[in-house]
mmJSON file of the N, C-alpha and C atoms, coordinates in Angstrom:
{"data_MODEL":{"atom_site":{
"group_PDB":["ATOM","ATOM","ATOM","ATOM","ATOM","ATOM","ATOM","ATOM","ATOM","ATOM","ATOM","ATOM","ATOM","ATOM","ATOM","ATOM","ATOM","ATOM","ATOM","ATOM","ATOM","ATOM","ATOM","ATOM","ATOM","ATOM","ATOM","ATOM","ATOM","ATOM","ATOM","ATOM","ATOM","ATOM","ATOM","ATOM","ATOM","ATOM","ATOM","ATOM","ATOM","ATOM","ATOM","ATOM","ATOM","ATOM","ATOM","ATOM","ATOM","ATOM","ATOM","ATOM","ATOM","ATOM","ATOM","ATOM","ATOM","ATOM","ATOM","ATOM","ATOM","ATOM","ATOM","ATOM","ATOM","ATOM","ATOM","ATOM","ATOM","ATOM","ATOM","ATOM","ATOM","ATOM","ATOM","ATOM","ATOM","ATOM","ATOM","ATOM","ATOM","ATOM","ATOM","ATOM","ATOM","ATOM","ATOM","ATOM","ATOM","ATOM","ATOM","ATOM","ATOM","ATOM","ATOM","ATOM","ATOM","ATOM","ATOM","ATOM","ATOM","ATOM","ATOM","ATOM","ATOM","ATOM","ATOM","ATOM","ATOM","ATOM","ATOM","ATOM","ATOM","ATOM","ATOM","ATOM","ATOM","ATOM","ATOM","ATOM","ATOM","ATOM","ATOM","ATOM","ATOM","ATOM","ATOM","ATOM","ATOM","ATOM","ATOM","ATOM","ATOM","ATOM","ATOM","ATOM","ATOM","ATOM","ATOM","ATOM","ATOM","ATOM","ATOM","ATOM","ATOM","ATOM","ATOM","ATOM","ATOM","ATOM","ATOM","ATOM","ATOM","ATOM","ATOM","ATOM","ATOM","ATOM","ATOM","ATOM","ATOM","ATOM","ATOM","ATOM","ATOM","ATOM","ATOM","ATOM","ATOM","ATOM","ATOM","ATOM","ATOM","ATOM","ATOM","ATOM","ATOM","ATOM","ATOM","ATOM","ATOM","ATOM","ATOM","ATOM","ATOM","ATOM","ATOM","ATOM","ATOM","ATOM","ATOM","ATOM","ATOM","ATOM","ATOM","ATOM","ATOM","ATOM","ATOM","ATOM","ATOM","ATOM","ATOM","ATOM","ATOM","ATOM","ATOM"],
"id":[1,2,3,4,5,6,7,8,9,10,11,12,13,14,15,16,17,18,19,20,21,22,23,24,25,26,27,28,29,30,31,32,33,34,35,36,37,38,39,40,41,42,43,44,45,46,47,48,49,50,51,52,53,54,55,56,57,58,59,60,61,62,63,64,65,66,67,68,69,70,71,72,73,74,75,76,77,78,79,80,81,82,83,84,85,86,87,88,89,90,91,92,93,94,95,96,97,98,99,100,101,102,103,104,105,106,107,108,109,110,111,112,113,114,115,116,117,118,119,120,121,122,123,124,125,126,127,128,129,130,131,132,133,134,135,136,137,138,139,140,141,142,143,144,145,146,147,148,149,150,151,152,153,154,155,156,157,158,159,160,161,162,163,164,165,166,167,168,169,170,171,172,173,174,175,176,177,178,179,180,181,182,183,184,185,186,187,188,189,190,191,192,193,194,195,196,197,198,199,200,201,202,203,204,205,206,207],
"type_symbol":["N","C","C","N","C","C","N","C","C","N","C","C","N","C","C","N","C","C","N","C","C","N","C","C","N","C","C","N","C","C","N","C","C","N","C","C","N","C","C","N","C","C","N","C","C","N","C","C","N","C","C","N","C","C","N","C","C","N","C","C","N","C","C","N","C","C","N","C","C","N","C","C","N","C","C","N","C","C","N","C","C","N","C","C","N","C","C","N","C","C","N","C","C","N","C","C","N","C","C","N","C","C","N","C","C","N","C","C","N","C","C","N","C","C","N","C","C","N","C","C","N","C","C","N","C","C","N","C","C","N","C","C","N","C","C","N","C","C","N","C","C","N","C","C","N","C","C","N","C","C","N","C","C","N","C","C","N","C","C","N","C","C","N","C","C","N","C","C","N","C","C","N","C","C","N","C","C","N","C","C","N","C","C","N","C","C","N","C","C","N","C","C","N","C","C","N","C","C","N","C","C","N","C","C","N","C","C"],
"label_atom_id":["N","CA","C","N","CA","C","N","CA","C","N","CA","C","N","CA","C","N","CA","C","N","CA","C","N","CA","C","N","CA","C","N","CA","C","N","CA","C","N","CA","C","N","CA","C","N","CA","C","N","CA","C","N","CA","C","N","CA","C","N","CA","C","N","CA","C","N","CA","C","N","CA","C","N","CA","C","N","CA","C","N","CA","C","N","CA","C","N","CA","C","N","CA","C","N","CA","C","N","CA","C","N","CA","C","N","CA","C","N","CA","C","N","CA","C","N","CA","C","N","CA","C","N","CA","C","N","CA","C","N","CA","C","N","CA","C","N","CA","C","N","CA","C","N","CA","C","N","CA","C","N","CA","C","N","CA","C","N","CA","C","N","CA","C","N","CA","C","N","CA","C","N","CA","C","N","CA","C","N","CA","C","N","CA","C","N","CA","C","N","CA","C","N","CA","C","N","CA","C","N","CA","C","N","CA","C","N","CA","C","N","CA","C","N","CA","C","N","CA","C","N","CA","C","N","CA","C","N","CA","C","N","CA","C","N","CA","C","N","CA","C"],
"label_alt_id":[null,null,null,null,null,null,null,null,null,null,null,null,null,null,null,null,null,null,null,null,null,null,null,null,null,null,null,null,null,null,null,null,null,null,null,null,null,null,null,null,null,null,null,null,null,null,null,null,null,null,null,null,null,null,null,null,null,null,null,null,null,null,null,null,null,null,null,null,null,null,null,null,null,null,null,null,null,null,null,null,null,null,null,null,null,null,null,null,null,null,null,null,null,null,null,null,null,null,null,null,null,null,null,null,null,null,null,null,null,null,null,null,null,null,null,null,null,null,null,null,null,null,null,null,null,null,null,null,null,null,null,null,null,null,null,null,null,null,null,null,null,null,null,null,null,null,null,null,null,null,null,null,null,null,null,null,null,null,null,null,null,null,null,null,null,null,null,null,null,null,null,null,null,null,null,null,null,null,null,null,null,null,null,null,null,null,null,null,null,null,null,null,null,null,null,null,null,null,null,null,null,null,null,null,null,null,null],
"label_comp_id":["UNK","UNK","UNK","UNK","UNK","UNK","UNK","UNK","UNK","UNK","UNK","UNK","UNK","UNK","UNK","UNK","UNK","UNK","UNK","UNK","UNK","UNK","UNK","UNK","UNK","UNK","UNK","UNK","UNK","UNK","UNK","UNK","UNK","UNK","UNK","UNK","UNK","UNK","UNK","UNK","UNK","UNK","UNK","UNK","UNK","UNK","UNK","UNK","UNK","UNK","UNK","UNK","UNK","UNK","UNK","UNK","UNK","UNK","UNK","UNK","UNK","UNK","UNK","UNK","UNK","UNK","UNK","UNK","UNK","UNK","UNK","UNK","UNK","UNK","UNK","UNK","UNK","UNK","UNK","UNK","UNK","UNK","UNK","UNK","UNK","UNK","UNK","UNK","UNK","UNK","UNK","UNK","UNK","UNK","UNK","UNK","UNK","UNK","UNK","UNK","UNK","UNK","UNK","UNK","UNK","UNK","UNK","UNK","UNK","UNK","UNK","UNK","UNK","UNK","UNK","UNK","UNK","UNK","UNK","UNK","UNK","UNK","UNK","UNK","UNK","UNK","UNK","UNK","UNK","UNK","UNK","UNK","UNK","UNK","UNK","UNK","UNK","UNK","UNK","UNK","UNK","UNK","UNK","UNK","UNK","UNK","UNK","UNK","UNK","UNK","UNK","UNK","UNK","UNK","UNK","UNK","UNK","UNK","UNK","UNK","UNK","UNK","UNK","UNK","UNK","UNK","UNK","UNK","UNK","UNK","UNK","UNK","UNK","UNK","UNK","UNK","UNK","UNK","UNK","UNK","UNK","UNK","UNK","UNK","UNK","UNK","UNK","UNK","UNK","UNK","UNK","UNK","UNK","UNK","UNK","UNK","UNK","UNK","UNK","UNK","UNK","UNK","UNK","UNK","UNK","UNK","UNK"],
"label_asym_id":["A","A","A","A","A","A","A","A","A","A","A","A","A","A","A","A","A","A","A","A","A","A","A","A","A","A","A","A","A","A","A","A","A","A","A","A","A","A","A","A","A","A","A","A","A","A","A","A","A","A","A","A","A","A","A","A","A","A","A","A","A","A","A","A","A","A","A","A","A","A","A","A","A","A","A","A","A","A","A","A","A","A","A","A","A","A","A","A","A","A","A","A","A","A","A","A","A","A","A","A","A","A","A","A","A","A","A","A","A","A","A","A","A","A","A","A","A","A","A","A","A","A","A","A","A","A","A","A","A","A","A","A","A","A","A","A","A","A","A","A","A","A","A","A","A","A","A","A","A","A","A","A","A","A","A","A","A","A","A","A","A","A","A","A","A","A","A","A","A","A","A","A","A","A","A","A","A","A","A","A","A","A","A","A","A","A","A","A","A","A","A","A","A","A","A","A","A","A","A","A","A","A","A","A","A","A","A"],
"label_entity_id":["1","1","1","1","1","1","1","1","1","1","1","1","1","1","1","1","1","1","1","1","1","1","1","1","1","1","1","1","1","1","1","1","1","1","1","1","1","1","1","1","1","1","1","1","1","1","1","1","1","1","1","1","1","1","1","1","1","1","1","1","1","1","1","1","1","1","1","1","1","1","1","1","1","1","1","1","1","1","1","1","1","1","1","1","1","1","1","1","1","1","1","1","1","1","1","1","1","1","1","1","1","1","1","1","1","1","1","1","1","1","1","1","1","1","1","1","1","1","1","1","1","1","1","1","1","1","1","1","1","1","1","1","1","1","1","1","1","1","1","1","1","1","1","1","1","1","1","1","1","1","1","1","1","1","1","1","1","1","1","1","1","1","1","1","1","1","1","1","1","1","1","1","1","1","1","1","1","1","1","1","1","1","1","1","1","1","1","1","1","1","1","1","1","1","1","1","1","1","1","1","1","1","1","1","1","1","1"],
"label_seq_id":[1,1,1,2,2,2,3,3,3,4,4,4,5,5,5,6,6,6,7,7,7,8,8,8,9,9,9,10,10,10,11,11,11,12,12,12,13,13,13,14,14,14,15,15,15,16,16,16,17,17,17,18,18,18,19,19,19,20,20,20,21,21,21,22,22,22,23,23,23,24,24,24,25,25,25,26,26,26,27,27,27,28,28,28,29,29,29,30,30,30,31,31,31,32,32,32,33,33,33,34,34,34,35,35,35,36,36,36,37,37,37,38,38,38,39,39,39,40,40,40,41,41,41,42,42,42,43,43,43,44,44,44,45,45,45,46,46,46,47,47,47,48,48,48,49,49,49,50,50,50,51,51,51,52,52,52,53,53,53,54,54,54,55,55,55,56,56,56,57,57,57,58,58,58,59,59,59,60,60,60,61,61,61,62,62,62,63,63,63,64,64,64,65,65,65,66,66,66,67,67,67,68,68,68,69,69,69],
"pdbx_PDB_ins_code":[null,null,null,null,null,null,null,null,null,null,null,null,null,null,null,null,null,null,null,null,null,null,null,null,null,null,null,null,null,null,null,null,null,null,null,null,null,null,null,null,null,null,null,null,null,null,null,null,null,null,null,null,null,null,null,null,null,null,null,null,null,null,null,null,null,null,null,null,null,null,null,null,null,null,null,null,null,null,null,null,null,null,null,null,null,null,null,null,null,null,null,null,null,null,null,null,null,null,null,null,null,null,null,null,null,null,null,null,null,null,null,null,null,null,null,null,null,null,null,null,null,null,null,null,null,null,null,null,null,null,null,null,null,null,null,null,null,null,null,null,null,null,null,null,null,null,null,null,null,null,null,null,null,null,null,null,null,null,null,null,null,null,null,null,null,null,null,null,null,null,null,null,null,null,null,null,null,null,null,null,null,null,null,null,null,null,null,null,null,null,null,null,null,null,null,null,null,null,null,null,null,null,null,null,null,null,null],
"Cartn_x":[7.403,8.515,8.905,10.244,10.819,11.497,11.301,12.004,12.838,13.722,14.557,14.024,12.735,11.924,11.667,11.915,11.987,10.638,9.83,8.719,7.418,6.926,5.723,4.742,3.682,2.701,1.405,0.248,-0.986,-2.051,-2.734,-3.703,-5.135,-6.071,-7.338,-8.687,-9.211,-10.437,-11.606,-12.301,-13.322,-14.585,-15.911,-16.95,-16.95,-16.262,-16.41,-14.935,-13.967,-12.744,-11.448,-10.247,-9.165,-8.286,-7.76,-6.795,-5.684,-4.449,-3.215,-2.246,-1.427,-0.653,0.658,1.631,2.97,3.938,4.536,5.383,4.63,3.346,2.628,1.919,2.347,1.54,0.501,-0.589,-2.023,-2.277,-2.849,-3.527,-4.77,-5.656,-6.976,-7.512,-8.091,-8.701,-10.08,-10.987,-12.434,-12.574,-13.575,-13.965,-15.251,-15.771,-17.044,-17.15,-18.234,-18.384,-17.796,-17.651,-17.138,-15.627,-14.978,-13.684,-13.131,-13.938,-13.417,-13.565,-14.527,-14.426,-13.56,-13.15,-12.084,-10.793,-10.565,-9.392,-9.333,-10.578,-10.429,-10.047,-10.557,-10.32,-8.685,-8.182,-6.657,-5.913,-6.423,-5.698,-5.895,-6.998,-7.337,-6.67,-6.532,-5.652,-4.11,-3.604,-2.014,-1.994,-2.921,-2.712,-3.004,-3.771,-3.83,-2.651,-1.898,-0.581,0.374,0.578,1.423,1.525,-0.016,0.026,0.319,-0.03,0.666,2.072,2.783,4.391,4.822,4.378,4.778,4.761,3.494,3.292,4.375,4.621,5.496,6.898,7.11,8.817,8.657,7.613,7.534,7.82,7.186,7.342,8.907,9.522,10.719,11.611,11.549,12.407,12.423,11.092,10.973,11.431,11.596,12.164,13.872,14.153,15.562,16.138,15.38,15.726,15.681,14.847,14.746,16.118,16.418,17.682,18.958,19.06,20.314,20.104,19.197,19.18,19.742],
"Cartn_y":[-4.926,-5.929,-6.073,-5.832,-5.851,-7.497,-8.196,-9.236,-9.277,-10.324,-10.183,-11.078,-11.495,-12.345,-11.498,-11.862,-10.956,-11.58,-12.555,-12.91,-11.729,-11.595,-10.881,-11.697,-11.356,-12.056,-11.143,-11.7,-10.954,-11.986,-11.189,-11.896,-11.307,-11.991,-11.52,-12.179,-11.467,-12.178,-12.287,-13.44,-13.513,-14.031,-14.026,-14.303,-15.895,-16.696,-17.807,-18.5,-17.68,-18.153,-17.206,-17.718,-17.12,-17.478,-16.393,-16.42,-16.042,-16.6,-16.063,-16.368,-15.298,-15.159,-15.151,-16.124,-15.859,-16.084,-14.918,-14.789,-15.26,-14.848,-15.226,-16.579,-17.407,-18.697,-18.727,-18.756,-18.535,-20.131,-19.883,-21.031,-20.296,-21.358,-20.881,-21.97,-21.488,-22.05,-21.787,-22.721,-22.518,-22.198,-21.307,-20.929,-20.441,-20.826,-20.521,-19.224,-18.572,-17.304,-17.088,-18.16,-18.264,-18.258,-18.929,-18.911,-17.488,-17.075,-15.691,-14.645,-14.735,-13.647,-13.964,-15.227,-15.464,-14.991,-15.223,-14.644,-13.133,-12.294,-11.042,-10.366,-11.236,-10.806,-10.829,-11.911,-11.943,-10.825,-10.521,-9.192,-8.0,-7.91,-6.509,-6.504,-7.641,-7.578,-7.369,-7.941,-7.793,-6.408,-5.614,-4.333,-3.423,-3.699,-2.998,-2.985,-4.26,-4.403,-3.755,-3.801,-3.006,-1.372,-0.932,0.342,0.835,0.202,0.385,0.453,-0.555,-0.508,0.627,0.871,2.16,3.444,3.639,4.845,4.773,3.636,3.515,3.897,3.332,3.762,5.111,5.569,7.13,7.951,7.619,8.378,8.114,6.945,6.777,7.644,7.592,8.389,9.805,10.363,11.834,12.253,11.223,11.54,11.554,10.629,10.452,11.938,12.686,13.44,14.695,14.85,16.031,15.749,14.546,14.494,15.105,14.864,15.291,16.752,17.282,18.985,19.684],
"Cartn_z":[-12.762,-12.837,-14.318,-14.616,-15.721,-15.895,-16.967,-17.278,-18.487,-18.796,-19.947,-21.111,-20.979,-21.98,-23.065,-24.271,-25.548,-26.393,-25.805,-26.398,-26.511,-27.68,-27.68,-27.549,-26.424,-25.922,-26.058,-26.558,-26.629,-26.099,-25.091,-24.578,-24.993,-25.528,-25.914,-25.4,-24.516,-23.91,-24.997,-25.03,-25.882,-25.055,-25.738,-25.0,-24.786,-25.63,-25.331,-24.856,-24.435,-24.086,-23.97,-24.158,-24.027,-25.184,-26.173,-27.024,-26.54,-26.478,-26.125,-27.413,-27.886,-29.063,-28.477,-28.774,-28.103,-29.446,-29.776,-31.073,-32.17,-32.189,-33.533,-33.323,-32.537,-32.498,-31.482,-31.877,-31.131,-30.5,-29.342,-28.351,-27.885,-28.084,-27.581,-26.406,-25.502,-24.327,-24.154,-24.437,-24.015,-22.625,-22.483,-21.048,-20.758,-19.671,-19.529,-18.578,-18.32,-17.614,-16.355,-15.629,-14.323,-14.36,-15.124,-15.607,-16.022,-16.971,-17.545,-16.361,-15.66,-14.323,-13.667,-13.145,-12.402,-12.8,-14.378,-14.897,-14.609,-15.229,-15.126,-13.713,-12.627,-11.395,-11.064,-11.325,-11.425,-12.174,-13.469,-13.943,-13.368,-12.548,-11.954,-10.718,-9.957,-8.797,-9.211,-10.223,-10.552,-10.959,-11.76,-12.139,-10.885,-9.981,-8.631,-7.792,-7.802,-7.208,-7.778,-9.303,-10.007,-9.546,-9.664,-9.483,-8.125,-6.865,-5.951,-5.627,-6.424,-6.389,-6.92,-8.17,-8.869,-8.171,-7.518,-6.614,-5.514,-4.896,-3.734,-4.253,-5.49,-6.115,-6.323,-6.881,-7.228,-6.046,-4.685,-3.545,-3.23,-3.146,-2.64,-3.562,-4.743,-5.784,-5.606,-5.266,-4.96,-3.522,-2.558,-1.324,-1.669,-2.239,-2.501,-3.551,-4.179,-4.839,-3.926,-3.251,-1.824,-1.119,-0.714,0.053,-0.772,-1.985,-2.813,-3.055,-2.878,-3.118,-1.94],
"occupancy":[1.0,1.0,1.0,1.0,1.0,1.0,1.0,1.0,1.0,1.0,1.0,1.0,1.0,1.0,1.0,1.0,1.0,1.0,1.0,1.0,1.0,1.0,1.0,1.0,1.0,1.0,1.0,1.0,1.0,1.0,1.0,1.0,1.0,1.0,1.0,1.0,1.0,1.0,1.0,1.0,1.0,1.0,1.0,1.0,1.0,1.0,1.0,1.0,1.0,1.0,1.0,1.0,1.0,1.0,1.0,1.0,1.0,1.0,1.0,1.0,1.0,1.0,1.0,1.0,1.0,1.0,1.0,1.0,1.0,1.0,1.0,1.0,1.0,1.0,1.0,1.0,1.0,1.0,1.0,1.0,1.0,1.0,1.0,1.0,1.0,1.0,1.0,1.0,1.0,1.0,1.0,1.0,1.0,1.0,1.0,1.0,1.0,1.0,1.0,1.0,1.0,1.0,1.0,1.0,1.0,1.0,1.0,1.0,1.0,1.0,1.0,1.0,1.0,1.0,1.0,1.0,1.0,1.0,1.0,1.0,1.0,1.0,1.0,1.0,1.0,1.0,1.0,1.0,1.0,1.0,1.0,1.0,1.0,1.0,1.0,1.0,1.0,1.0,1.0,1.0,1.0,1.0,1.0,1.0,1.0,1.0,1.0,1.0,1.0,1.0,1.0,1.0,1.0,1.0,1.0,1.0,1.0,1.0,1.0,1.0,1.0,1.0,1.0,1.0,1.0,1.0,1.0,1.0,1.0,1.0,1.0,1.0,1.0,1.0,1.0,1.0,1.0,1.0,1.0,1.0,1.0,1.0,1.0,1.0,1.0,1.0,1.0,1.0,1.0,1.0,1.0,1.0,1.0,1.0,1.0,1.0,1.0,1.0,1.0,1.0,1.0,1.0,1.0,1.0,1.0,1.0,1.0],
"B_iso_or_equiv":[0.0,0.0,0.0,0.0,0.0,0.0,0.0,0.0,0.0,0.0,0.0,0.0,0.0,0.0,0.0,0.0,0.0,0.0,0.0,0.0,0.0,0.0,0.0,0.0,0.0,0.0,0.0,0.0,0.0,0.0,0.0,0.0,0.0,0.0,0.0,0.0,0.0,0.0,0.0,0.0,0.0,0.0,0.0,0.0,0.0,0.0,0.0,0.0,0.0,0.0,0.0,0.0,0.0,0.0,0.0,0.0,0.0,0.0,0.0,0.0,0.0,0.0,0.0,0.0,0.0,0.0,0.0,0.0,0.0,0.0,0.0,0.0,0.0,0.0,0.0,0.0,0.0,0.0,0.0,0.0,0.0,0.0,0.0,0.0,0.0,0.0,0.0,0.0,0.0,0.0,0.0,0.0,0.0,0.0,0.0,0.0,0.0,0.0,0.0,0.0,0.0,0.0,0.0,0.0,0.0,0.0,0.0,0.0,0.0,0.0,0.0,0.0,0.0,0.0,0.0,0.0,0.0,0.0,0.0,0.0,0.0,0.0,0.0,0.0,0.0,0.0,0.0,0.0,0.0,0.0,0.0,0.0,0.0,0.0,0.0,0.0,0.0,0.0,0.0,0.0,0.0,0.0,0.0,0.0,0.0,0.0,0.0,0.0,0.0,0.0,0.0,0.0,0.0,0.0,0.0,0.0,0.0,0.0,0.0,0.0,0.0,0.0,0.0,0.0,0.0,0.0,0.0,0.0,0.0,0.0,0.0,0.0,0.0,0.0,0.0,0.0,0.0,0.0,0.0,0.0,0.0,0.0,0.0,0.0,0.0,0.0,0.0,0.0,0.0,0.0,0.0,0.0,0.0,0.0,0.0,0.0,0.0,0.0,0.0,0.0,0.0,0.0,0.0,0.0,0.0,0.0,0.0],
"pdbx_formal_charge":[null,null,null,null,null,null,null,null,null,null,null,null,null,null,null,null,null,null,null,null,null,null,null,null,null,null,null,null,null,null,null,null,null,null,null,null,null,null,null,null,null,null,null,null,null,null,null,null,null,null,null,null,null,null,null,null,null,null,null,null,null,null,null,null,null,null,null,null,null,null,null,null,null,null,null,null,null,null,null,null,null,null,null,null,null,null,null,null,null,null,null,null,null,null,null,null,null,null,null,null,null,null,null,null,null,null,null,null,null,null,null,null,null,null,null,null,null,null,null,null,null,null,null,null,null,null,null,null,null,null,null,null,null,null,null,null,null,null,null,null,null,null,null,null,null,null,null,null,null,null,null,null,null,null,null,null,null,null,null,null,null,null,null,null,null,null,null,null,null,null,null,null,null,null,null,null,null,null,null,null,null,null,null,null,null,null,null,null,null,null,null,null,null,null,null,null,null,null,null,null,null,null,null,null,null,null,null],
"auth_seq_id":[1,1,1,2,2,2,3,3,3,4,4,4,5,5,5,6,6,6,7,7,7,8,8,8,9,9,9,10,10,10,11,11,11,12,12,12,13,13,13,14,14,14,15,15,15,16,16,16,17,17,17,18,18,18,19,19,19,20,20,20,21,21,21,22,22,22,23,23,23,24,24,24,25,25,25,26,26,26,27,27,27,28,28,28,29,29,29,30,30,30,31,31,31,32,32,32,33,33,33,34,34,34,35,35,35,36,36,36,37,37,37,38,38,38,39,39,39,40,40,40,41,41,41,42,42,42,43,43,43,44,44,44,45,45,45,46,46,46,47,47,47,48,48,48,49,49,49,50,50,50,51,51,51,52,52,52,53,53,53,54,54,54,55,55,55,56,56,56,57,57,57,58,58,58,59,59,59,60,60,60,61,61,61,62,62,62,63,63,63,64,64,64,65,65,65,66,66,66,67,67,67,68,68,68,69,69,69],
"auth_comp_id":["UNK","UNK","UNK","UNK","UNK","UNK","UNK","UNK","UNK","UNK","UNK","UNK","UNK","UNK","UNK","UNK","UNK","UNK","UNK","UNK","UNK","UNK","UNK","UNK","UNK","UNK","UNK","UNK","UNK","UNK","UNK","UNK","UNK","UNK","UNK","UNK","UNK","UNK","UNK","UNK","UNK","UNK","UNK","UNK","UNK","UNK","UNK","UNK","UNK","UNK","UNK","UNK","UNK","UNK","UNK","UNK","UNK","UNK","UNK","UNK","UNK","UNK","UNK","UNK","UNK","UNK","UNK","UNK","UNK","UNK","UNK","UNK","UNK","UNK","UNK","UNK","UNK","UNK","UNK","UNK","UNK","UNK","UNK","UNK","UNK","UNK","UNK","UNK","UNK","UNK","UNK","UNK","UNK","UNK","UNK","UNK","UNK","UNK","UNK","UNK","UNK","UNK","UNK","UNK","UNK","UNK","UNK","UNK","UNK","UNK","UNK","UNK","UNK","UNK","UNK","UNK","UNK","UNK","UNK","UNK","UNK","UNK","UNK","UNK","UNK","UNK","UNK","UNK","UNK","UNK","UNK","UNK","UNK","UNK","UNK","UNK","UNK","UNK","UNK","UNK","UNK","UNK","UNK","UNK","UNK","UNK","UNK","UNK","UNK","UNK","UNK","UNK","UNK","UNK","UNK","UNK","UNK","UNK","UNK","UNK","UNK","UNK","UNK","UNK","UNK","UNK","UNK","UNK","UNK","UNK","UNK","UNK","UNK","UNK","UNK","UNK","UNK","UNK","UNK","UNK","UNK","UNK","UNK","UNK","UNK","UNK","UNK","UNK","UNK","UNK","UNK","UNK","UNK","UNK","UNK","UNK","UNK","UNK","UNK","UNK","UNK","UNK","UNK","UNK","UNK","UNK","UNK"],
"auth_asym_id":["A","A","A","A","A","A","A","A","A","A","A","A","A","A","A","A","A","A","A","A","A","A","A","A","A","A","A","A","A","A","A","A","A","A","A","A","A","A","A","A","A","A","A","A","A","A","A","A","A","A","A","A","A","A","A","A","A","A","A","A","A","A","A","A","A","A","A","A","A","A","A","A","A","A","A","A","A","A","A","A","A","A","A","A","A","A","A","A","A","A","A","A","A","A","A","A","A","A","A","A","A","A","A","A","A","A","A","A","A","A","A","A","A","A","A","A","A","A","A","A","A","A","A","A","A","A","A","A","A","A","A","A","A","A","A","A","A","A","A","A","A","A","A","A","A","A","A","A","A","A","A","A","A","A","A","A","A","A","A","A","A","A","A","A","A","A","A","A","A","A","A","A","A","A","A","A","A","A","A","A","A","A","A","A","A","A","A","A","A","A","A","A","A","A","A","A","A","A","A","A","A","A","A","A","A","A","A"],
"auth_atom_id":["N","CA","C","N","CA","C","N","CA","C","N","CA","C","N","CA","C","N","CA","C","N","CA","C","N","CA","C","N","CA","C","N","CA","C","N","CA","C","N","CA","C","N","CA","C","N","CA","C","N","CA","C","N","CA","C","N","CA","C","N","CA","C","N","CA","C","N","CA","C","N","CA","C","N","CA","C","N","CA","C","N","CA","C","N","CA","C","N","CA","C","N","CA","C","N","CA","C","N","CA","C","N","CA","C","N","CA","C","N","CA","C","N","CA","C","N","CA","C","N","CA","C","N","CA","C","N","CA","C","N","CA","C","N","CA","C","N","CA","C","N","CA","C","N","CA","C","N","CA","C","N","CA","C","N","CA","C","N","CA","C","N","CA","C","N","CA","C","N","CA","C","N","CA","C","N","CA","C","N","CA","C","N","CA","C","N","CA","C","N","CA","C","N","CA","C","N","CA","C","N","CA","C","N","CA","C","N","CA","C","N","CA","C","N","CA","C","N","CA","C","N","CA","C","N","CA","C","N","CA","C","N","CA","C","N","CA","C","N","CA","C"],
"pdbx_PDB_model_num":[1,1,1,1,1,1,1,1,1,1,1,1,1,1,1,1,1,1,1,1,1,1,1,1,1,1,1,1,1,1,1,1,1,1,1,1,1,1,1,1,1,1,1,1,1,1,1,1,1,1,1,1,1,1,1,1,1,1,1,1,1,1,1,1,1,1,1,1,1,1,1,1,1,1,1,1,1,1,1,1,1,1,1,1,1,1,1,1,1,1,1,1,1,1,1,1,1,1,1,1,1,1,1,1,1,1,1,1,1,1,1,1,1,1,1,1,1,1,1,1,1,1,1,1,1,1,1,1,1,1,1,1,1,1,1,1,1,1,1,1,1,1,1,1,1,1,1,1,1,1,1,1,1,1,1,1,1,1,1,1,1,1,1,1,1,1,1,1,1,1,1,1,1,1,1,1,1,1,1,1,1,1,1,1,1,1,1,1,1,1,1,1,1,1,1,1,1,1,1,1,1,1,1,1,1,1,1]
}}}
């Protein structure tokens, strides 16, 4: 999914929490192991969903190209 936001965002997981930098301004959140694992699961699920959507779009685009030939 593409958005029109132009902010530079960096997310850095650390053993003791999460560091988020937005346009060079850093924010830190203390997190325990359970919270870090929950966040990791959310990232993995989002990545898998994005991968499924990309593959679906590739198949649809390939089908459209074949129809145009």
